[in-house]
All heavy atoms as an XYZ file, in Angstrom:
681
protein
N      53.600    133.301     73.435
C      54.608    134.101     72.777
C      53.947    134.832     71.605
O      53.234    134.241     70.817
C      55.734    133.197     72.304
C      56.726    133.920     71.442
S      58.250    133.038     71.076
C      57.703    131.618     70.220
N      54.217    136.106     71.516
C      53.650    136.919     70.450
C      54.758    137.300     69.462
O      55.838    137.722     69.875
C      53.035    138.182     71.047
O      52.592    139.029     70.031
N      54.484    137.128     68.192
C      55.454    137.539     67.186
C      54.708    137.926     65.923
O      53.555    137.572     65.714
C      56.481    136.440     66.911
C      55.909    135.182     66.325
C      55.890    134.975     64.953
C      55.384    134.182     67.140
C      55.361    133.821     64.407
C      54.857    133.027     66.608
C      54.851    132.852     65.252
O      54.325    131.711     64.711
N      55.370    138.669     65.096
C      54.765    139.117     63.839
C      55.008    138.068     62.765
O      56.026    137.394     62.750
C      55.364    140.451     63.428
C      55.076    141.527     64.438
C      55.545    142.853     63.945
C      55.459    143.878     65.024
N      54.240    144.500     65.246
N      54.033    137.964     61.883
C      54.146    137.005     60.774
C      53.970    137.755     59.465
O      53.131    138.638     59.364
C      53.082    135.923     60.911
C      53.297    135.099     62.157
C      52.169    134.204     62.463
N      51.634    133.572     61.276
C      51.082    132.380     61.265
N      50.983    131.700     62.361
N      50.602    131.879     60.164
N      54.716    137.359     58.489
C      54.610    137.925     57.144
C      53.777    136.961     56.316
O      54.151    135.804     56.128
C      56.006    138.096     56.493
C      56.937    138.890     57.386
C      55.871    138.700     55.105
C      56.581    140.334     57.553
N      52.616    137.441     55.825
C      51.714    136.598     55.053
C      51.317    137.344     53.771
O      50.345    138.088     53.754
C      50.455    136.227     55.855
C      49.568    135.281     55.053
C      50.823    135.595     57.193
N      52.093    137.163     52.697
C      51.705    137.785     51.437
C      50.459    137.112     50.867
O      50.146    135.972     51.207
C      52.916    137.574     50.528
C      53.679    136.456     51.140
C      53.335    136.424     52.593
N      49.769    137.823     50.008
C      48.541    137.313     49.407
C      48.642    137.385     47.894
O      48.996    138.425     47.343
C      47.357    138.137     49.904
S      45.784    137.495     49.319
N      48.319    136.272     47.244
C      48.240    136.240     45.786
C      46.772    136.207     45.390
O      46.042    135.314     45.823
C      48.913    134.985     45.221
C      50.417    134.904     45.228
C      50.856    133.595     44.573
C      51.037    136.071     44.533
N      46.358    137.162     44.591
C      45.003    137.160     44.039
C      45.114    136.612     42.626
O      45.777    137.215     41.779
C      44.426    138.580     44.031
C      44.221    139.143     45.400
C      45.177    139.947     45.978
C      43.074    138.839     46.115
C      44.993    140.461     47.251
C      42.880    139.343     47.393
C      43.848    140.149     47.953
N      44.500    135.467     42.379
C      44.582    134.812     41.066
C      43.366    135.142     40.224
O      42.224    134.969     40.653
C      44.668    133.295     41.244
C      45.842    132.760     42.047
C      45.751    131.249     42.139
C      47.162    133.206     41.455
N      43.636    135.610     39.023
C      42.565    135.896     38.064
C      43.078    135.572     36.674
O      44.130    136.078     36.261
C      42.155    137.366     38.150
C      41.029    137.738     37.257
C      39.748    137.300     37.322
C      41.100    138.639     36.161
N      39.007    137.871     36.333
C      39.812    138.709     35.597
C      42.107    139.392     35.596
C      39.515    139.492     34.497
C      41.817    140.174     34.498
C      40.532    140.223     33.973
N      42.395    134.693     35.989
C      42.753    134.256     34.639
C      44.197    133.759     34.563
O      44.920    134.048     33.618
C      42.510    135.374     33.639
C      41.045    135.742     33.519
C      40.768    136.802     32.477
O      41.672    137.504     32.002
N      39.511    136.922     32.105
N      44.620    133.029     35.589
C      45.940    132.409     35.583
C      47.088    133.331     35.937
O      48.243    132.927     35.848
N      46.787    134.549     36.350
C      47.826    135.528     36.667
C      47.631    136.050     38.089
O      46.543    135.978     38.639
C      47.765    136.699     35.689
C      47.970    136.287     34.254
C      47.702    137.464     33.336
C      47.835    137.087     31.893
N      46.714    136.338     31.385
N      48.684    136.617     38.643
C      48.597    137.276     39.947
C      48.261    138.745     39.704
O      48.972    139.438     38.975
C      49.918    137.158     40.688
N      47.147    139.197     40.287
C      46.716    140.586     40.108
C      46.809    141.334     41.435
O      46.987    140.738     42.495
C      45.283    140.672     39.529
C      45.229    140.051     38.143
C      44.263    140.016     40.447
N      46.661    142.657     41.378
C      46.868    143.511     42.551
C      45.862    143.309     43.670
O      46.215    143.213     44.824
C      46.820    144.983     42.154
C      48.036    145.441     41.485
C      48.093    146.962     41.455
N      49.231    147.389     40.684
C      50.453    147.480     41.149
N      50.699    147.179     42.392
N      51.444    147.859     40.380
N      44.566    143.287     43.355
C      43.545    143.320     44.400
C      42.229    142.856     43.818
O      42.098    142.626     42.629
C      43.452    144.752     44.933
C      42.716    144.891     46.228
C      41.544    145.548     46.402
C      43.071    144.390     47.507
N      41.142    145.481     47.712
C      42.077    144.780     48.421
C      44.142    143.639     47.982
C      42.117    144.447     49.768
C      44.176    143.311     49.322
C      43.173    143.714     50.194
N      41.212    142.739     44.668
C      39.878    142.307     44.254
C      39.335    143.148     43.108
O      38.786    142.639     42.149
C      38.878    142.432     45.417
C      39.148    141.524     46.555
C      39.863    141.952     47.655
C      38.687    140.225     46.528
C      40.106    141.114     48.724
C      38.934    139.373     47.594
C      39.640    139.826     48.695
N      39.450    144.446     43.250
C      38.862    145.346     42.254
C      39.904    146.056     41.409
O      39.615    147.029     40.736
C      37.941    146.359     42.938
C      38.653    147.176     43.996
O      39.846    146.936     44.235
O      37.996    148.054     44.591
N      41.136    145.588     41.455
C      42.222    146.137     40.638
C      42.906    144.975     39.933
O      43.747    144.303     40.516
C      43.206    146.904     41.509
C      44.319    147.556     40.709
O      44.377    147.376     39.473
O      45.154    148.251     41.335
N      42.527    144.731     38.698
C      43.025    143.567     37.964
C      44.329    143.844     37.213
O      44.670    143.128     36.277
C      41.962    143.059     36.990
C      40.691    142.614     37.668
S      40.988    141.356     38.912
C      39.368    141.138     39.568
N      45.071    144.872     37.643
C      46.399    145.088     37.063
C      47.267    143.887     37.397
O      47.331    143.452     38.555
C      47.055    146.351     37.633
C      46.383    147.625     37.176
O      45.693    147.602     36.134
O      46.552    148.662     37.859
N      47.935    143.362     36.394
C      48.730    142.141     36.561
C      50.041    142.463     37.285
O      50.810    143.312     36.843
C      49.011    141.478     35.198
C      49.931    140.282     35.346
C      47.702    141.065     34.542
N      50.262    141.788     38.407
C      51.539    141.874     39.123
C      52.563    140.941     38.515
O      53.733    141.260     38.421
C      51.358    141.490     40.593
C      50.702    142.492     41.503
C      50.569    141.909     42.907
C      51.493    143.769     41.555
N      52.090    139.748     38.155
C      52.993    138.757     37.582
C      52.219    137.821     36.659
O      51.158    137.331     37.019
C      53.650    137.940     38.696
O      54.473    136.938     38.153
N      52.780    137.582     35.511
C      52.224    136.588     34.584
C      52.484    135.177     35.118
O      51.765    134.252     34.781
C      52.866    136.736     33.200
C      52.582    138.046     32.504
C      51.236    138.081     31.822
O      50.721    137.004     31.470
O      50.712    139.193     31.653
N      53.514    135.041     35.942
C      53.912    133.736     36.491
C      53.676    133.723     38.005
O      54.564    134.046     38.799
C      55.380    133.475     36.173
C      55.829    132.072     36.523
O      55.053    131.325     37.179
O      56.965    131.716     36.157
N      52.465    133.348     38.395
C      52.093    133.330     39.813
C      52.907    132.313     40.601
O      53.191    132.524     41.791
C      50.602    133.044     39.953
N      53.310    131.228     39.965
C      54.104    130.199     40.648
C      55.467    130.774     41.037
O      55.924    130.600     42.169
C      54.262    128.940     39.765
C      55.173    127.922     40.427
C      52.899    128.328     39.460
N      56.096    131.481     40.125
C      57.407    132.085     40.417
C      57.279    133.148     41.505
O      58.159    133.263     42.368
C      58.003    132.685     39.149
N      56.203    133.910     41.490
C      55.993    134.929     42.517
C      55.802    134.275     43.888
O      56.369    134.720     44.883
C      54.799    135.807     42.168
C      54.497    136.958     43.118
C      55.702    137.887     43.264
C      53.270    137.724     42.629
N      55.039    133.204     43.952
C      54.839    132.482     45.204
C      56.158    131.923     45.720
O      56.457    132.007     46.922
C      53.827    131.356     45.005
N      56.959    131.364     44.838
C      58.267    130.826     45.230
C      59.163    131.949     45.751
O      59.889    131.778     46.733
C      58.934    130.102     44.067
C      60.238    129.434     44.466
C      60.776    128.567     43.367
C      62.046    127.844     43.709
N      62.858    128.308     44.777
N      59.104    133.099     45.120
C      59.877    134.257     45.571
C      59.500    134.625     47.007
O      60.368    134.827     47.855
C      59.644    135.442     44.628
C      60.243    136.715     45.108
N      61.590    136.987     45.012
C      59.682    137.790     45.709
C      61.832    138.177     45.532
N      60.681    138.690     45.960
N      58.201    134.699     47.288
C      57.742    135.006     48.651
C      58.247    133.966     49.647
O      58.710    134.295     50.732
C      56.217    135.073     48.716
C      55.594    136.255     48.025
C      54.354    136.141     47.417
C      56.214    137.498     47.983
C      53.752    137.221     46.793
C      55.625    138.583     47.360
C      54.392    138.443     46.772
O      53.806    139.509     46.153
N      58.160    132.701     49.268
C      58.610    131.614     50.141
C      60.107    131.716     50.401
O      60.562    131.605     51.543
C      58.275    130.271     49.501
O      58.761    129.199     50.251
N      60.879    131.950     49.354
C      62.338    132.026     49.469
C      62.799    133.243     50.264
O      63.867    133.223     50.870
C      62.991    132.052     48.087
C      62.830    130.744     47.334
O      62.465    129.727     47.959
O      63.068    130.752     46.102
N      62.011    134.298     50.262
C      62.405    135.543     50.934
C      61.923    135.628     52.381
O      62.070    136.663     53.008
C      61.903    136.757     50.151
C      62.537    136.901     48.791
C      64.039    137.075     48.920
C      64.685    137.194     47.568
N      66.126    137.284     47.651
N      61.335    134.556     52.910
C      61.061    134.524     54.330
C      59.624    134.707     54.770
O      59.372    134.901     55.957
N      58.673    134.639     53.861
C      57.269    134.721     54.272
C      56.946    133.538     55.180
O      57.519    132.452     55.040
C      56.355    134.713     53.056
N      56.040    133.755     56.123
C      55.656    132.692     57.054
C      54.548    131.800     56.501
O      54.487    130.619     56.820
C      55.194    133.293     58.379
C      56.327    134.032     59.061
O      57.368    133.406     59.328
O      56.169    135.233     59.317
N      53.661    132.373     55.732
C      52.558    131.659     55.078
C      52.256    132.374     53.782
O      52.711    133.488     53.551
C      51.283    131.696     55.923
C      51.298    130.880     57.161
C      49.963    130.934     57.898
O      48.937    131.307     57.286
O      49.947    130.609     59.087
N      51.426    131.756     52.953
C      50.972    132.372     51.711
C      49.459    132.217     51.622
O      48.941    131.112     51.765
C      51.633    131.707     50.508
C      51.233    132.242     49.140
C      51.679    133.691     48.965
C      51.815    131.373     48.033
N      48.783    133.318     51.397
C      47.346    133.294     51.175
C      47.102    133.420     49.676
O      47.607    134.338     49.039
C      46.660    134.444     51.917
C      45.167    134.626     51.671
C      44.393    133.391     52.076
C      44.652    135.839     52.415
N      46.374    132.467     49.123
C      46.053    132.482     47.694
C      44.552    132.637     47.558
O      43.787    131.824     48.100
C      46.542    131.194     46.997
C      46.200    131.228     45.517
C      48.027    131.009     47.193
N      44.123    133.659     46.846
C      42.708    133.977     46.733
C      42.270    133.848     45.282
O      42.812    134.503     44.395
C      42.466    135.406     47.229
C      41.069    135.637     47.682
C      40.706    135.387     48.996
C      40.110    136.093     46.795
C      39.407    135.602     49.417
C      38.813    136.306     47.209
C      38.457    136.064     48.516
N      41.302    132.995     45.025
C      40.785    132.714     43.685
C      39.692    133.728     43.328
O      38.657    133.789     43.988
C      40.235    131.286     43.649
C      39.606    130.913     42.323
O      39.808    131.632     41.334
O      38.911    129.891     42.286
N      39.914    134.510     42.288
C      38.943    135.501     41.829
C      38.216    135.050     40.561
O      37.627    135.871     39.866
C      39.644    136.846     41.562
C      40.340    137.490     42.746
C      41.084    138.744     42.306
C      39.352    137.810     43.847
N      38.224    133.770     40.259
C      37.645    133.280     39.007
C      36.139    133.525     38.930
O      35.448    133.587     39.950
C      37.933    131.788     38.835
O      37.320    131.047     39.853
N      35.659    133.657     37.693
C      34.236    133.882     37.432
C      33.522    132.629     36.935
O      32.358    132.421     37.208
C      34.053    134.988     36.386
C      34.494    136.344     36.900
O      34.318    136.599     38.105
O      35.007    137.136     36.095
N      34.224    131.811     36.186
C      33.589    130.660     35.551
C      34.169    129.358     36.099
O      35.208    129.356     36.769
C      33.803    130.707     34.037
O      35.169    130.485     33.730
N      33.498    128.260     35.800
C      33.991    126.950     36.227
C      35.337    126.623     35.591
O      36.205    126.037     36.241
C      32.974    125.860     35.886
C      31.755    125.906     36.781
O      31.835    126.516     37.872
O      30.712    125.342     36.400
N      35.523    126.999     34.315
C      36.802    126.741     33.646
C      37.938    127.510     34.316
O      39.019    126.971     34.536
C      36.729    127.094     32.166
C      35.865    126.124     31.384
O      35.656    124.992     31.854
O      35.389    126.511     30.286
N      37.689    128.771     34.631
C      38.700    129.578     35.318
C      38.984    129.006     36.705
O      40.125    129.019     37.175
C      38.248    131.023     35.453
C      38.295    131.811     34.173
C      37.804    133.237     34.376
O      37.808    133.740     35.515
O      37.407    133.850     33.377
N      37.943    128.515     37.356
C      38.098    127.923     38.688
C      38.997    126.684     38.618
O      39.881    126.511     39.459
C      36.724    127.576     39.248
C      36.765    126.954     40.601
N      37.292    127.588     41.706
C      36.353    125.743     41.037
C      37.194    126.789     42.745
N      36.632    125.667     42.375
N      38.793    125.847     37.614
C      39.645    124.657     37.440
C      41.089    125.064     37.192
O      42.012    124.442     37.726
C      39.127    123.794     36.289
C      37.799    123.127     36.562
C      37.858    122.192     37.765
O      38.859    121.474     37.940
O      36.885    122.190     38.543
N      41.285    126.107     36.402
C      42.633    126.600     36.133
C      43.274    127.110     37.428
O      44.455    126.863     37.686
C      42.579    127.725     35.096
C      43.922    128.273     34.708
C      43.839    129.392     33.681
O      42.763    129.628     33.109
O      44.877    130.043     33.473
N      42.495    127.809     38.257
C      43.016    128.326     39.521
C      43.405    127.189     40.463
O      44.434    127.263     41.153
C      41.996    129.245     40.178
N      42.600    126.136     40.507
C      42.925    124.983     41.360
C      44.236    124.341     40.897
O      45.098    124.012     41.715
C      41.777    123.958     41.365
C      40.586    124.512     42.140
C      42.228    122.631     41.970
C      39.346    123.661     42.050
N      44.402    124.194     39.601
C      45.644    123.637     39.060
C      46.831    124.534     39.421
O      47.892    124.049     39.821
C      45.537    123.474     37.544
C      46.801    122.913     36.945
O      47.217    121.811     37.353
O      47.384    123.589     36.066
N      46.640    125.828     39.300
C      47.692    126.778     39.639
C      48.054    126.692     41.120
O      49.226    126.716     41.491
C      47.228    128.191     39.270
C      48.246    129.303     39.255
C      49.450    128.951     38.400
C      47.595    130.573     38.757
N      47.052    126.540     41.982
C      47.311    126.399     43.417
C      48.103    125.126     43.714
O      48.984    125.129     44.578
C      46.006    126.403     44.198
C      45.389    127.762     44.317
S      43.907    127.679     45.335
C      42.712    128.341     44.222
N      47.797    124.075     43.006
C      48.560    122.823     43.191
C      50.016    123.020     42.794
O      50.929    122.549     43.474
C      47.939    121.699     42.368
C      46.659    121.174     42.952
C      46.128    120.006     42.139
N      44.912    119.514     42.733
C      43.781    119.316     42.071
N      43.711    119.545     40.774
N      42.713    118.864     42.693
N      50.229    123.697     41.667
C      51.606    123.949     41.213
C      52.349    124.851     42.193
O      53.525    124.636     42.463
C      51.602    124.540     39.804
C      51.105    123.547     38.775
C      51.308    123.989     37.342
N      51.436    125.409     37.168
C      50.762    126.136     36.279
N      49.893    125.560     35.480
N      50.950    127.428     36.183
N      51.661    125.854     42.726
C      52.266    126.737     43.725
C      52.666    125.940     44.953
O      53.779    126.078     45.472
C      51.298    127.879     44.098
C      51.192    128.887     42.960
C      51.726    128.562     45.392
C      50.084    129.912     43.128
N      51.770    125.086     45.419
C      52.029    124.302     46.629
C      53.245    123.397     46.489
O      53.923    123.107     47.473
C      50.787    123.504     46.999
C      50.808    123.082     48.443
O      51.159    123.858     49.320
N      50.439    121.847     48.687
N      53.538    122.970     45.278
C      54.696    122.090     45.054
C      56.032    122.827     45.179
O      57.054    122.193     45.450
C      54.610    121.448     43.673
C      53.556    120.383     43.579
C      53.594    119.677     42.218
N      52.341    119.003     42.004
C      51.479    119.273     41.037
N      51.742    120.197     40.141
N      50.354    118.608     40.928
N      56.054    124.135     44.939
C      57.334    124.849     44.904
C      57.606    125.680     46.152
O      58.730    126.131     46.342
C      57.461    125.756     43.656
C      57.343    124.948     42.379
C      56.472    126.892     43.695
N      56.616    125.869     47.013
C      56.847    126.677     48.214
C      57.154    125.775     49.398
O      56.801    124.599     49.403
C      55.655    127.612     48.519
C      54.384    126.820     48.817
C      55.454    128.611     47.396
C      53.198    127.673     49.241
N      57.823    126.346     50.401
C      58.185    125.593     51.605
C      57.467    126.117     52.833
O      57.911    125.896     53.955
C      59.683    125.674     51.820
C      60.493    125.067     50.681
C      61.935    125.366     50.852
N      62.068    126.836     50.965
C      63.193    127.477     51.141
N      64.298    126.830     51.242
N      63.226    128.788     51.235
N      56.376    126.830     52.628
C      55.607    127.436     53.719
C      54.150    126.994     53.590
O      53.732    126.548     52.516
C      55.714    128.973     53.680
C      55.272    129.512     52.323
C      57.128    129.424     54.032
C      55.278    131.026     52.191
N      53.376    127.098     54.658
C      51.955    126.750     54.548
C      51.215    127.682     53.577
O      51.560    128.857     53.449
C      51.420    126.943     55.967
C      52.614    126.893     56.851
C      53.762    127.429     56.044
N      50.243    127.132     52.900
C      49.420    127.908     51.973
C      47.969    127.795     52.397
O      47.481    126.712     52.703
C      49.577    127.367     50.541
C      48.778    128.153     49.519
S      49.044    127.559     47.831
C      47.888    126.219     47.759
N      47.267    128.924     52.406
C      45.855    128.972     52.715
C      45.144    129.447     51.457
O      45.529    130.462     50.869
C      45.578    129.934     53.886
C      44.087    130.004     54.170
C      46.349    129.516     55.117
N      44.125    128.713     51.027
C      43.373    129.078     49.812
C      42.010    129.631     50.209
O      41.387    129.159     51.148
C      43.202    127.867     48.906
N      41.557    130.630     49.476
C      40.253    131.224     49.735
C      39.651    131.733     48.446
O      40.234    131.626     47.382
N      38.453    132.268     48.572
C      37.798    132.844     47.403
C      36.787    131.882     46.828
O      35.987    131.297     47.539
N      36.864    131.692     45.552
C      35.882    130.922     44.799
C      36.168    129.423     44.896
O      36.214    128.723     43.905
C      35.889    131.386     43.346
C      34.694    130.862     42.582
O      33.723    130.427     43.166
N      34.773    130.896     41.286
N      36.364    128.925     46.106
C      36.649    127.500     46.304
C      35.320    126.773     46.472
O      34.582    127.018     47.400
C      37.548    127.283     47.545
C      38.800    128.144     47.457
C      37.881    125.818     47.723
C      39.670    127.865     46.257
N      35.032    125.890     45.545
C      33.733    125.208     45.540
C      33.808    123.747     45.932
O      32.801    123.089     46.028
C      33.114    125.308     44.152
C      32.804    126.718     43.767
C      32.089    126.754     42.439
N      31.997    128.119     41.997
C      32.167    128.507     40.763
N      32.437    127.625     39.828
N      32.073    129.775     40.451
N      35.001    123.221     46.061
C      35.109    121.808     46.440
C      36.331    121.565     47.263
O      37.228    122.323     47.316
C      35.127    120.926     45.199
C      36.249    121.277     44.265
C      36.288    120.380     43.092
N      37.458    120.839     42.329
C      37.894    120.261     41.286
N      37.289    119.218     40.840
N      38.932    120.697     40.661
């Protein structure tokens, strides 16, 4: 069976959701609320991409991904600067 899936993507940089890899305009200061919005509005999955540069930012992104995972009801796929 073939069907279309809606998979929004959150690009995380410095604890915020930004537009794209090379466009750091902030979409939302609250990435958790944005992820919940996508989940509540019918997304099939959520892709979360870590754009962090440093180990400290990476730890913050991991914490943010954990918080996102607690509030959404859809599968989440993490990518980007995942080191562990």
